[in-house]
Backbone bond lengths (Angstrom), bond angles and torsions (degrees), N, CA, C in turn:
res aa  C-N    CA-C-N  psi(-1)  N-CA   C-N-CA  omega(-1)  CA-C   N-CA-C  phi
1 M - - - 1.470 - - 1.527 108.67 -
2 D 1.343 117.24 134.69 1.450 119.36 -177.82 1.527 110.86 -72.40
3 R 1.320 115.44 150.39 1.465 122.65 -174.01 1.530 111.70 -63.31
4 L 1.330 118.01 -39.36 1.461 121.01 -177.14 1.525 111.64 -59.88
5 T 1.340 116.56 -42.66 1.469 120.47 179.18 1.525 110.78 -65.01
6 L 1.327 116.48 -42.18 1.462 119.40 179.02 1.523 111.21 -64.04
7 Y 1.325 117.67 -39.98 1.465 120.39 -179.55 1.528 111.39 -68.59
8 K 1.321 116.87 -33.21 1.470 119.67 174.37 1.527 110.18 -64.16
9 F 1.335 116.25 -38.64 1.465 120.46 177.88 1.526 110.70 -65.66
10 F 1.338 117.58 -43.80 1.456 120.76 179.30 1.529 111.31 -63.12
11 A 1.318 115.98 -34.01 1.468 120.39 -179.24 1.522 112.58 -80.10
12 G 1.355 116.87 -3.32 1.458 120.46 179.55 1.513 113.38 76.91
13 E 1.336 117.51 21.41 1.464 120.69 -176.07 1.525 112.66 -122.66
14 A 1.331 117.60 17.24 1.467 120.88 177.14 1.526 109.66 -75.93
15 T 1.337 116.16 147.78 1.453 120.78 177.00 1.525 109.40 -75.32
16 E 1.346 117.10 166.91 1.463 120.35 178.36 1.523 110.80 -61.98
17 A 1.328 116.89 -37.16 1.462 120.46 179.00 1.528 110.42 -64.86
18 E 1.326 116.69 -40.68 1.459 120.36 179.39 1.530 110.75 -67.22
19 K 1.327 117.12 -37.68 1.463 120.56 176.99 1.526 111.10 -62.11
20 R 1.347 116.47 -41.15 1.465 120.00 179.01 1.520 110.84 -65.84
21 R 1.331 116.16 -38.55 1.469 120.30 177.53 1.523 110.94 -61.94
22 I 1.330 116.56 -44.26 1.463 121.07 -179.83 1.520 110.60 -64.24
23 K 1.342 116.84 -42.26 1.460 120.66 179.73 1.529 111.16 -60.71
24 A 1.328 116.29 -46.57 1.460 120.55 179.35 1.524 110.83 -64.39
25 W 1.312 116.47 -39.52 1.464 121.83 179.61 1.529 110.96 -63.16
26 L 1.341 116.86 -41.02 1.459 120.96 179.63 1.527 112.00 -64.85
27 E 1.324 116.59 -33.22 1.459 120.72 -177.71 1.521 112.41 -78.05
28 E 1.337 117.52 -13.20 1.455 120.92 -177.48 1.519 113.18 -72.62
29 D 1.337 116.69 -39.34 1.463 119.62 -170.76 1.525 109.13 -156.21
30 E 1.340 116.31 140.02 1.467 120.82 177.16 1.523 111.02 -62.65
31 A 1.330 117.20 -28.26 1.467 120.76 179.04 1.522 110.94 -63.80
32 H 1.341 116.37 -29.90 1.461 119.51 178.47 1.526 110.82 -66.82
33 R 1.326 116.18 -35.82 1.468 119.56 176.83 1.526 110.68 -63.94
34 R 1.326 116.02 -41.06 1.461 119.28 178.54 1.523 110.93 -65.95
35 Q 1.352 116.31 -37.64 1.458 119.04 178.15 1.524 110.60 -64.39
36 L 1.346 116.94 -42.20 1.466 120.36 178.28 1.522 110.45 -61.08
37 M 1.323 117.27 -41.39 1.464 121.27 179.22 1.528 110.32 -61.58
38 D 1.340 116.34 -45.64 1.468 120.30 -179.34 1.523 111.13 -63.37
39 E 1.336 116.56 -42.02 1.460 119.78 -179.43 1.522 111.29 -67.08
40 R 1.359 117.03 -34.75 1.461 119.21 179.37 1.528 110.77 -67.64
41 V 1.325 116.42 -42.00 1.461 120.16 176.58 1.523 110.05 -60.54
42 C 1.330 116.15 -41.53 1.460 121.86 178.02 1.526 110.34 -61.40
43 F 1.330 116.15 -48.05 1.469 122.25 -178.34 1.524 110.95 -58.96
44 D 1.338 117.23 -49.85 1.465 121.08 -177.62 1.523 111.88 -67.80
45 A 1.328 116.58 -40.90 1.462 119.54 -177.46 1.518 111.62 -64.91
46 M 1.350 117.42 -38.21 1.458 119.48 -179.65 1.517 111.80 -72.51
47 L 1.331 117.57 -35.73 1.464 119.56 174.88 1.516 110.31 -63.72
48 L 1.311 115.95 -40.79 1.454 120.94 179.86 1.517 111.02 -67.19
49 A 1.323 117.05 -40.04 1.451 120.43 -177.68 1.524 112.18 -69.97
50 D 1.315 117.57 -28.76 1.461 121.11 -178.36 1.518 108.76 -117.59
51 D 1.322 117.50 84.82 1.462 122.07 -175.55 1.519 111.42 -63.00
52 K 1.336 116.59 -27.99 1.457 119.27 -179.73 1.516 111.55 -65.03
53 M 1.317 116.27 -26.78 1.455 120.21 179.25 1.514 111.01 -63.03
54 L 1.343 116.86 -35.24 1.455 120.93 178.76 1.507 110.39 -65.12
55 D 1.357 116.95 -43.34 1.451 120.07 179.53 1.515 111.14 -65.73
56 S 1.348 116.60 -39.29 1.451 119.41 -176.71 1.516 112.10 -70.29
57 S 1.344 118.17 -17.66 1.458 121.00 -178.32 1.516 111.23 -63.32
58 R 1.308 117.00 -20.40 1.460 119.66 179.16 1.519 111.78 -80.96
59 R 1.353 115.78 -11.40 1.453 118.33 -175.16 1.522 112.79 -119.46
60 R 1.337 117.22 -17.33 1.449 119.94 -174.91 1.510 110.88 -114.21
61 S 1.310 116.22 158.88 1.461 120.61 179.48 1.510 110.43 -72.11
62 L 1.328 115.78 156.26 1.462 120.53 178.42 1.521 110.67 -61.30
63 A 1.308 117.22 -42.00 1.466 120.21 -178.06 1.525 110.73 -58.66
64 Y 1.344 116.27 -42.40 1.467 119.49 179.87 1.516 110.45 -63.08
65 R 1.341 116.61 -45.05 1.460 120.41 -177.91 1.515 110.87 -63.11
66 L 1.334 117.36 -42.65 1.463 120.02 -177.61 1.516 111.45 -68.01
67 R 1.343 117.24 -36.60 1.466 119.40 175.91 1.527 110.04 -62.54
68 R 1.355 114.78 -39.06 1.461 119.15 -179.97 1.515 110.78 -66.18
69 I 1.324 117.16 -41.69 1.463 120.91 178.83 1.517 110.03 -62.34
70 S 1.346 116.70 -46.84 1.454 120.08 -178.62 1.516 110.65 -59.61
71 G 1.334 116.46 -38.77 1.449 120.75 -179.57 1.507 113.56 -68.73
72 Q 1.338 117.67 -19.93 1.451 121.27 -177.96 1.523 112.64 -94.34
73 A 1.346 117.44 4.79 1.468 120.00 -175.22 1.519 111.68 -56.90
74 V 1.346 117.07 -44.07 1.459 119.82 -179.51 1.514 110.61 -69.98
75 R 1.344 115.71 -41.34 1.460 120.82 -177.67 1.519 112.04 -57.89
76 W 1.358 115.89 -37.75 1.454 118.98 -174.89 1.532 112.77 -99.41
77 A 1.316 117.66 13.86 1.462 119.81 -177.93 1.528 111.72 -57.39
78 A 1.333 116.85 -43.52 1.466 119.87 -179.30 1.514 111.02 -64.44
79 V 1.333 116.85 -39.01 1.464 120.97 178.25 1.512 110.35 -60.12
80 L 1.321 116.63 -43.29 1.456 121.11 -178.07 1.527 111.53 -65.29
81 L 1.324 116.60 -39.78 1.453 119.37 179.68 1.523 110.99 -62.86
82 V 1.324 116.82 -43.03 1.463 120.44 178.17 1.513 110.92 -65.60
83 A 1.347 116.57 -44.95 1.460 120.26 -178.60 1.521 111.03 -62.65
84 F 1.349 116.87 -41.67 1.459 119.79 -178.05 1.524 111.06 -69.08
85 A 1.333 116.45 -41.36 1.462 119.49 -179.73 1.512 110.77 -63.31
86 G 1.349 117.15 -38.40 1.451 120.74 -177.67 1.502 113.73 -73.67
87 S 1.333 117.15 -22.37 1.460 119.05 -174.92 1.527 113.21 -112.32
88 Y 1.333 118.35 3.01 1.452 120.35 -175.56 1.526 111.67 -59.48
89 W 1.355 116.24 -42.95 1.463 117.98 -178.01 1.518 110.91 -65.67
90 L 1.329 117.26 -30.20 1.465 119.84 177.36 1.520 110.51 -66.67
91 L 1.323 115.60 -40.53 1.456 119.55 178.76 1.522 110.23 -60.91
92 E 1.344 116.02 -41.59 1.454 120.04 -178.93 1.523 111.73 -68.47
93 Q 1.339 116.45 -42.46 1.454 120.90 -176.07 1.515 112.68 -68.71
94 R 1.330 118.62 -30.10 1.457 120.84 -169.34 1.514 114.66 -100.80
95 Q 1.323 117.24 5.47 1.452 119.63 176.88 1.525 111.25 -58.55
96 A 1.347 117.38 -31.55 1.465 120.75 -176.89 1.518 111.94 -69.36
97 V 1.313 117.32 -27.12 1.465 120.81 -177.31 1.516 110.56 -79.14
98 V 1.315 117.60 -41.83 1.458 121.44 -179.25 1.526 108.89 -127.27
99 P 1.325 117.88 81.12 1.456 121.42 -172.08 1.516 114.27 -74.28
100 E 1.324 118.32 -11.96 1.456 120.58 -175.60 1.530 110.77 -82.27
101 G 1.310 117.73 101.03 1.447 121.76 173.90 1.519 112.91 78.08
102 A 1.329 114.24 -166.92 1.458 121.24 -176.03 1.515 111.27 -74.13
103 V 1.333 115.16 148.89 1.460 121.74 178.03 1.525 108.83 -107.19
104 N 1.319 116.48 129.58 1.454 122.49 176.42 1.515 109.38 -102.40
105 V 1.329 116.85 145.85 1.456 122.31 177.44 1.526 108.35 -127.87
106 V 1.327 116.10 122.74 1.458 121.28 176.63 1.521 108.31 -111.48
107 N 1.329 116.45 123.03 1.461 122.62 176.90 1.520 108.87 -109.66
108 V 1.323 117.44 122.67 1.459 121.58 179.59 1.525 108.72 -99.94
109 P 1.322 118.52 116.74 1.473 120.09 -179.00 1.525 111.41 -65.80
110 L 1.322 115.88 160.13 1.451 120.57 172.07 1.521 109.24 -59.06
111 G 1.310 115.97 141.43 1.458 120.51 -179.59 1.512 114.24 87.72
112 Q 1.346 117.94 1.87 1.459 120.57 179.82 1.525 110.90 -131.80
113 R 1.328 115.98 163.93 1.459 123.53 172.11 1.514 106.92 -138.12
114 T 1.331 116.25 160.60 1.458 118.57 176.25 1.522 109.53 -154.04
115 E 1.304 115.88 168.51 1.459 121.58 176.15 1.518 108.51 -138.02
116 L 1.334 117.37 150.89 1.449 121.04 179.96 1.521 110.16 -150.33
117 M 1.309 115.58 161.81 1.461 123.27 179.21 1.522 108.93 -111.95
118 L 1.327 116.94 126.08 1.457 120.75 177.54 1.525 110.73 -82.22
119 A 1.320 116.02 171.87 1.467 120.71 -173.86 1.523 112.99 -61.58
120 D 1.343 118.30 -28.20 1.464 121.33 -178.75 1.521 113.18 -88.95
121 G 1.331 117.11 3.25 1.457 120.79 -178.87 1.512 113.81 95.06
122 T 1.329 117.94 -3.79 1.463 121.33 177.45 1.525 109.80 -66.15
123 K 1.344 115.59 132.62 1.462 120.66 177.92 1.525 108.93 -98.81
124 V 1.334 115.99 136.43 1.460 121.67 -179.62 1.521 109.16 -127.72
125 Y 1.336 115.25 129.53 1.461 121.98 172.64 1.526 106.85 -105.09
126 L 1.332 117.47 124.35 1.459 121.94 -178.05 1.523 110.02 -108.81
127 N 1.340 115.36 130.04 1.455 120.92 179.09 1.529 110.35 -84.43
128 A 1.324 115.58 171.66 1.454 121.90 -178.49 1.522 111.46 -59.23
129 G 1.331 116.15 144.98 1.457 121.54 177.16 1.511 114.44 69.34
130 S 1.335 117.88 22.65 1.465 122.04 -176.50 1.522 111.50 -108.87
131 T 1.332 115.23 154.27 1.464 122.11 176.19 1.524 109.05 -131.00
132 L 1.316 117.06 129.80 1.457 122.59 177.32 1.517 109.52 -123.29
133 S 1.341 116.31 129.79 1.467 122.43 174.36 1.521 108.10 -111.86
134 Y 1.340 116.93 132.28 1.459 120.69 -176.78 1.526 109.51 -155.11
135 P 1.341 117.51 152.66 1.469 120.35 -178.86 1.523 111.48 -81.22
136 S 1.320 115.50 154.15 1.463 119.79 176.16 1.522 110.71 -64.79
137 A 1.338 116.88 -32.67 1.464 122.20 177.12 1.524 107.98 -144.16
138 F 1.327 116.96 136.20 1.458 121.08 -179.34 1.522 110.56 -80.00
139 G 1.345 116.08 145.78 1.449 121.78 179.03 1.515 112.45 -84.23
140 Q 1.318 115.90 -174.81 1.459 121.40 -176.81 1.525 113.05 -76.88
141 D 1.331 117.40 -18.78 1.462 120.02 -174.23 1.519 113.61 -90.05
142 G 1.314 119.10 -0.28 1.456 120.34 177.60 1.513 112.31 142.90
143 R 1.320 114.86 -177.39 1.461 122.24 -179.10 1.526 107.64 -122.48
144 Q 1.336 116.62 116.55 1.453 120.94 -175.40 1.523 110.85 -129.58
145 V 1.331 115.77 135.22 1.459 122.14 176.39 1.519 107.90 -134.80
146 E 1.328 116.60 162.68 1.459 121.98 177.25 1.524 109.43 -122.02
147 L 1.344 115.51 136.60 1.462 121.02 -177.02 1.521 110.85 -128.64
148 D 1.313 115.45 133.60 1.467 122.45 167.20 1.523 105.42 -127.51
149 G 1.334 116.34 103.03 1.450 120.22 -176.10 1.513 110.91 135.30
150 E 1.338 116.16 -142.99 1.464 120.50 -178.16 1.525 109.94 -129.51
151 A 1.330 115.96 136.77 1.462 120.72 -179.74 1.517 110.11 -150.07
152 Y 1.321 115.02 149.27 1.462 122.42 174.11 1.521 106.91 -112.03
153 F 1.333 116.84 126.10 1.463 121.72 -175.27 1.522 110.93 -112.06
154 E 1.322 116.24 135.33 1.460 123.09 168.64 1.530 105.49 -116.88
155 V 1.342 115.41 93.33 1.463 121.53 -168.95 1.529 111.69 -85.87
156 T 1.320 115.74 130.13 1.460 121.73 174.06 1.531 109.31 -70.06
157 R 1.316 116.89 129.10 1.461 120.65 -175.34 1.524 111.23 -70.70
158 D 1.320 115.99 133.26 1.466 123.62 175.49 1.522 106.60 -154.69
159 E 1.336 117.04 97.95 1.467 121.17 -174.35 1.520 112.65 -63.57
160 G 1.318 116.86 -23.38 1.466 119.30 -180.00 1.509 113.72 -83.89
161 K 1.332 117.36 -13.01 1.461 121.21 -177.37 1.528 110.12 -135.34
162 P 1.327 117.43 92.05 1.469 119.80 176.77 1.527 110.96 -57.98
163 F 1.323 115.88 148.25 1.460 122.65 178.14 1.526 107.31 -102.91
164 V 1.334 117.41 121.99 1.462 121.50 -175.55 1.526 109.76 -120.14
165 V 1.337 115.53 128.09 1.464 122.06 174.13 1.523 107.76 -103.53
166 H 1.322 116.97 113.00 1.459 121.71 178.30 1.528 109.50 -90.51
167 T 1.331 117.18 130.36 1.455 121.66 171.46 1.523 107.96 -127.16
168 Q 1.305 116.69 173.64 1.459 120.28 -176.39 1.527 111.73 -61.60
169 M 1.352 117.21 -36.75 1.466 120.32 -173.07 1.518 114.50 -104.22
170 C 1.336 117.48 -33.22 1.466 120.89 -176.46 1.517 109.97 -144.13
171 D 1.347 115.39 157.76 1.458 122.13 174.12 1.524 109.06 -115.12
172 V 1.341 116.05 144.40 1.459 121.99 179.15 1.519 108.12 -120.16
173 E 1.337 116.84 125.63 1.459 121.86 -176.82 1.528 110.19 -119.79
174 V 1.337 116.52 132.56 1.465 121.11 -177.94 1.528 109.51 -143.30
175 L 1.329 115.40 170.10 1.467 122.01 171.60 1.520 109.77 -106.31
176 G 1.306 117.13 -49.11 1.456 122.45 178.20 1.512 108.12 -166.33
177 T 1.329 117.45 118.29 1.456 119.31 -171.92 1.515 110.26 -172.16
178 K 1.340 116.29 179.52 1.454 123.18 175.15 1.525 108.22 -125.08
179 F 1.337 116.06 125.08 1.453 119.27 -177.12 1.516 110.35 -156.24
180 N 1.329 114.75 161.49 1.462 122.52 179.89 1.525 108.91 -117.14
181 V 1.319 116.80 135.72 1.463 121.93 176.74 1.519 108.58 -125.26
182 E 1.337 116.23 129.77 1.465 121.33 174.45 1.521 107.95 -122.48
183 A 1.328 116.38 116.24 1.466 120.57 -175.47 1.518 109.78 -152.78
184 Y 1.332 115.62 67.67 1.462 120.14 175.40 1.529 108.08 -76.43
185 S 1.322 117.22 119.39 1.465 120.41 -175.87 1.523 112.16 -62.55
186 K 1.335 117.91 -32.84 1.465 120.61 -179.23 1.529 111.77 -69.11
187 Q 1.334 116.90 -24.45 1.462 120.54 179.70 1.525 111.94 -89.90
188 N 1.330 116.49 -9.31 1.462 121.33 178.54 1.527 111.62 51.84
189 A 1.323 116.40 46.05 1.466 121.53 -179.17 1.522 108.89 -141.78
190 F 1.338 115.77 154.66 1.462 121.36 -179.73 1.519 110.01 -142.62
191 S 1.332 115.65 139.00 1.464 120.55 171.35 1.520 108.56 -153.18
192 A 1.331 115.98 149.17 1.463 121.95 177.18 1.519 107.57 -139.67
193 A 1.324 116.37 135.65 1.457 121.76 -178.79 1.526 109.15 -125.21
194 L 1.329 116.46 134.41 1.468 121.52 -176.30 1.524 110.90 -105.97
195 M 1.346 115.64 127.39 1.454 121.57 177.29 1.526 111.70 -100.20
196 E 1.330 116.80 -41.66 1.464 121.64 179.58 1.519 109.86 -141.46
197 G 1.352 116.64 149.91 1.456 121.27 174.56 1.520 112.91 87.53
198 R 1.320 116.17 -144.05 1.467 123.11 -178.23 1.520 108.45 -151.48
199 V 1.320 117.31 137.44 1.457 120.44 179.83 1.519 110.61 -132.07
200 K 1.317 114.46 154.28 1.456 122.84 175.93 1.524 107.68 -111.93
201 V 1.326 117.09 128.88 1.461 121.81 -179.75 1.520 108.84 -119.78
202 G 1.323 116.19 126.76 1.459 121.25 -179.61 1.511 111.53 -117.14
203 N 1.325 116.04 138.31 1.465 123.63 178.90 1.530 108.94 -83.34
204 N 1.327 117.25 116.93 1.462 120.59 -177.91 1.521 113.18 -68.39
205 Y 1.325 117.54 -20.35 1.453 121.35 -179.60 1.528 112.76 -91.13
206 R 1.330 116.57 -15.71 1.460 121.63 -179.82 1.518 107.29 -145.40
207 T 1.327 117.01 93.82 1.465 121.99 -170.75 1.528 113.60 -60.47
208 S 1.330 117.73 -24.39 1.465 120.15 179.40 1.524 112.21 -78.76
209 D 1.333 117.06 -11.00 1.466 122.10 -178.14 1.526 108.82 -89.67
210 V 1.337 115.64 96.10 1.468 122.70 -177.81 1.524 108.81 -131.94
211 V 1.335 117.04 137.19 1.458 120.68 177.42 1.528 109.04 -131.63
212 Y 1.333 115.67 155.21 1.467 122.78 175.67 1.516 107.70 -116.73
213 L 1.325 116.13 124.95 1.456 120.42 -178.20 1.518 111.29 -95.78
214 A 1.334 115.22 141.04 1.452 122.95 170.90 1.531 107.25 -102.63
215 P 1.339 118.52 162.57 1.468 120.31 178.54 1.529 111.45 -52.38
216 N 1.332 114.95 144.34 1.470 123.63 -179.75 1.526 112.61 72.99
217 E 1.328 116.98 20.12 1.455 120.70 175.48 1.525 110.24 -118.03
218 R 1.328 114.57 151.92 1.457 121.68 179.56 1.526 108.26 -133.31
219 V 1.318 116.83 144.77 1.458 121.44 176.92 1.523 108.92 -121.57
220 K 1.330 115.48 139.36 1.455 121.79 176.83 1.522 108.74 -128.43
221 L 1.324 115.52 153.49 1.454 120.90 175.09 1.523 107.94 -92.72
222 K 1.343 116.09 111.39 1.460 121.99 -178.09 1.523 109.58 -125.21
223 G 1.329 116.33 122.50 1.457 119.90 -179.65 1.505 113.32 58.94
224 G 1.325 116.73 29.97 1.454 121.42 179.10 1.513 114.75 83.31
225 E 1.353 117.99 2.91 1.460 122.00 -179.78 1.523 110.83 -124.71
226 L 1.329 115.69 151.14 1.454 121.33 178.64 1.522 110.19 -78.47
227 D 1.325 116.43 132.35 1.465 122.53 -177.82 1.524 108.73 -128.04
228 V 1.338 117.31 121.98 1.464 122.87 -176.28 1.529 109.64 -98.85
229 E 1.338 115.51 138.95 1.457 121.55 178.12 1.521 109.93 -145.38
230 R 1.316 116.43 162.10 1.458 121.41 177.38 1.526 110.05 -77.57
231 I 1.330 116.63 150.82 1.463 121.61 176.71 1.528 107.81 -92.31
232 D 1.314 115.88 116.06 1.464 120.41 179.88 1.520 112.43 -94.77
233 D 1.305 117.20 -24.40 1.463 120.84 -174.75 1.531 109.29 -140.31
234 Y 1.327 116.04 115.20 1.461 121.16 -179.73 1.531 112.42 -87.37
235 D 1.321 117.23 -7.83 1.456 119.40 -175.95 1.520 112.75 -59.39
236 V 1.334 116.91 -29.96 1.458 120.01 -178.17 1.523 111.87 -62.89
237 Y 1.341 117.16 -20.89 1.463 121.26 -179.13 1.531 112.54 -95.46
238 R 1.323 116.63 11.45 1.470 119.85 -179.24 1.527 112.19 -88.47
239 W 1.328 116.50 13.16 1.463 119.46 176.84 1.516 111.47 -59.27
240 R 1.355 116.35 -31.00 1.472 118.55 -178.84 1.522 111.33 -69.98
241 E 1.340 117.62 -15.27 1.457 122.25 174.98 1.523 111.40 -91.95
242 G 1.330 115.97 2.11 1.460 119.54 -179.41 1.513 113.78 85.70
243 L 1.358 117.33 24.62 1.463 121.19 -177.99 1.525 111.43 -118.24
244 I 1.319 116.17 140.85 1.457 123.00 169.06 1.525 106.59 -103.53
245 C 1.325 117.70 116.21 1.462 122.21 -178.31 1.526 109.22 -121.95
246 F 1.329 116.53 136.71 1.461 119.95 179.61 1.527 109.73 -151.14
247 T 1.329 115.88 148.30 1.460 122.92 -178.15 1.523 109.11 -132.77
248 D 1.336 115.96 121.37 1.474 122.08 179.71 1.524 111.50 47.66
249 E 1.316 116.01 46.95 1.462 119.97 -178.29 1.520 110.69 -98.43
250 N 1.324 115.52 132.10 1.453 121.38 178.96 1.528 110.57 -57.67
251 F 1.328 116.71 140.96 1.460 121.68 -174.89 1.526 112.16 -57.66
252 V 1.332 116.41 -45.92 1.468 119.76 -177.99 1.523 110.86 -63.94
253 N 1.337 116.40 -43.85 1.464 119.86 178.38 1.523 111.33 -64.47
254 L 1.331 115.89 -36.90 1.463 120.25 178.96 1.523 110.60 -63.55
255 M 1.319 117.56 -42.25 1.462 120.57 179.23 1.527 111.17 -62.31
256 K 1.336 116.84 -40.37 1.461 120.08 177.86 1.522 110.89 -63.36
257 R 1.319 115.67 -37.56 1.464 120.38 -176.87 1.521 112.10 -69.24
258 I 1.349 116.53 -39.76 1.466 118.01 -174.11 1.526 112.70 -84.27
259 E 1.326 117.91 -7.09 1.464 119.41 177.76 1.518 111.74 -54.81
260 K 1.342 116.00 -41.09 1.462 119.52 -175.83 1.523 112.37 -68.51
261 Y 1.342 116.82 -25.30 1.463 118.95 -177.58 1.527 112.55 -75.84
262 Y 1.331 116.71 -23.86 1.459 119.75 -175.11 1.528 113.50 -119.36
263 G 1.318 117.52 -4.01 1.450 119.75 177.14 1.515 113.81 66.15
264 V 1.341 117.34 29.01 1.456 121.51 177.75 1.530 109.27 -125.84
265 K 1.314 116.07 157.90 1.460 122.26 175.96 1.518 108.31 -94.06
266 L 1.343 117.09 127.47 1.456 122.10 179.44 1.527 108.93 -109.31
267 V 1.325 116.29 113.45 1.463 122.27 -177.52 1.524 108.80 -106.80
268 V 1.331 116.33 113.86 1.465 120.99 -178.91 1.524 108.59 -91.17
269 E 1.328 117.13 106.64 1.457 122.39 -179.69 1.527 111.89 -94.99
270 N 1.330 116.64 -19.15 1.469 122.10 178.75 1.530 109.02 -84.75
271 R 1.315 117.91 102.08 1.451 122.33 -175.79 1.529 112.86 -65.58
272 E 1.320 117.47 -24.80 1.463 120.78 -179.89 1.527 111.56 -63.32
273 L 1.327 117.25 -25.80 1.464 120.55 -177.32 1.522 112.41 -67.71
274 S 1.330 117.48 -22.25 1.463 120.33 179.55 1.527 111.84 -67.24
275 K 1.324 118.20 -13.66 1.463 122.66 179.94 1.530 112.32 -85.92
276 H 1.326 117.27 -6.18 1.466 121.09 -173.58 1.530 111.62 -111.91
277 S 1.335 114.39 144.86 1.467 121.56 175.78 1.519 109.45 -122.24
278 F 1.327 115.80 154.76 1.456 120.59 -174.64 1.525 110.88 -136.10
279 S 1.335 115.37 155.53 1.466 123.05 173.25 1.521 107.48 -131.00
280 G 1.323 116.69 143.05 1.455 118.87 178.46 1.508 113.08 171.89
281 K 1.340 114.64 175.99 1.457 122.91 176.12 1.518 108.00 -137.06
282 F 1.309 115.98 132.44 1.453 121.33 -179.55 1.523 109.84 -135.84
283 R 1.311 115.04 145.07 1.456 119.77 172.13 1.527 108.44 -80.94
284 I 1.318 116.32 128.06 1.452 120.87 -178.86 1.527 110.64 -58.29
285 S 1.322 116.44 -35.36 1.466 121.24 -177.54 1.520 113.13 -66.28
286 D 1.351 118.46 -16.41 1.469 120.69 179.79 1.521 112.18 -75.33
287 G 1.329 117.66 -15.44 1.451 121.16 174.20 1.513 114.80 93.96
288 V 1.335 114.90 157.22 1.456 121.05 -177.01 1.523 111.71 -69.77
289 D 1.334 117.95 -31.09 1.463 119.73 179.38 1.521 111.19 -64.60
290 N 1.317 116.73 -39.74 1.463 120.03 177.59 1.521 110.66 -63.41
291 L 1.331 116.91 -42.85 1.468 120.53 179.84 1.528 110.88 -61.28
292 L 1.321 117.26 -44.59 1.457 120.85 -179.05 1.527 111.64 -66.95
293 R 1.321 116.47 -37.64 1.465 119.31 179.12 1.522 111.10 -64.02
294 V 1.336 116.93 -39.55 1.457 120.42 179.62 1.528 110.52 -68.32
295 L 1.322 117.92 -43.37 1.463 121.08 179.24 1.530 110.82 -63.05
296 R 1.310 115.75 -31.07 1.466 120.28 -177.78 1.533 112.62 -69.52
297 R 1.325 117.13 -13.28 1.459 120.16 177.21 1.530 111.41 -69.17
298 D 1.348 115.64 -28.58 1.466 119.76 -177.76 1.526 112.55 -94.34
299 V 1.318 117.51 -33.60 1.461 121.56 -178.48 1.533 108.38 -134.45
300 R 1.314 115.50 134.18 1.462 119.97 -176.55 1.531 110.79 -77.36
301 F 1.307 115.72 125.74 1.466 122.21 172.37 1.517 108.75 -162.58
302 N 1.310 116.09 161.33 1.460 122.98 176.16 1.519 108.92 -118.57
303 Y 1.307 116.01 159.04 1.468 119.37 176.80 1.512 109.70 -143.90
304 E 1.321 114.66 153.26 1.459 121.02 -176.19 1.518 109.07 -147.37
305 R 1.319 116.25 137.28 1.459 121.55 178.44 1.527 110.83 -86.40
306 S 1.332 114.31 150.35 1.459 119.71 175.19 1.526 109.27 -73.08
307 A 1.324 115.94 168.62 1.466 120.62 -177.88 1.519 112.22 -59.44
308 D 1.343 116.59 -36.01 1.463 119.70 -179.46 1.523 113.04 -87.50
309 Q 1.346 117.11 2.07 1.463 123.30 177.42 1.516 114.80 69.45
310 D 1.333 117.92 4.67 1.465 121.31 -176.26 1.527 113.73 -87.89
311 T 1.332 117.17 -13.02 1.461 121.17 -177.01 1.521 109.83 -132.66
312 I 1.338 115.95 140.37 1.459 121.55 175.29 1.526 107.54 -118.40
313 Y 1.330 115.76 123.39 1.461 121.57 178.22 1.518 109.13 -97.82
314 I 1.325 116.24 124.84 1.458 121.78 -178.65 1.516 108.66 -106.75
315 R 1.345 114.14 119.42 1.469 118.87 -172.17 1.529 111.18 -123.65
């Protein structure tokens, strides 16, 4: 199967005839399934590596973008080798969750964001430091993905195939809706917020603990139990628009939160700063230095980068 047709399928823009061709091709030989898996990893890794390509997709034709991707195959070969080596164990471990076909794993580095289209047309926005595992094609028994991190889902409605997001602590099940899930395993915390539709959230540690969310509701895992509350401020979910929004947030907590957006470690050495809270909105693209300079207008502090530029000390 030619690469251009496969990339059109991955982008959700293949014609019905092309979809039938791909289906028949996959059934011919197991090697074709492996080729599709390799091409999907290639497709996702190159989109992730070139964030500008995502922005340009709103202005350029699909044919132009796919020609550009194909032309970059050699350029990004090293990236693909690293990405595949780092995620191979994930592919092996998660076959049991989504047994239908090949499993793709997208890892978003700190300081980056990305978006992708699943085989059913569901759009997913992935925040920094997140990992999503999903099949190249969903089976007849449902649609299942695995998330470690934060993602915003716009799920294509299919009453016969529920869409399930598996996380370490809780699972979220929907038919067709828009919702945000934050479940970074290293932070040992879980929350889900519903914008449209209806979702079912189950506690993996206590199977009897199940809640159903209505629009404008959010659920958090507190003390091992699910706790539902109203959403008063949607700005916190505007990260997918490239914005950092916060209201009355403690300085130390704010620094921990923005680390993932810039891929740097922020070490607060000035203990007095823990007494202050801030509100504001910043464009992620303006950079961490701009954010710190603006915050410094309200509270006096200095900051200095380490020699390798990976750490910022706030004094």
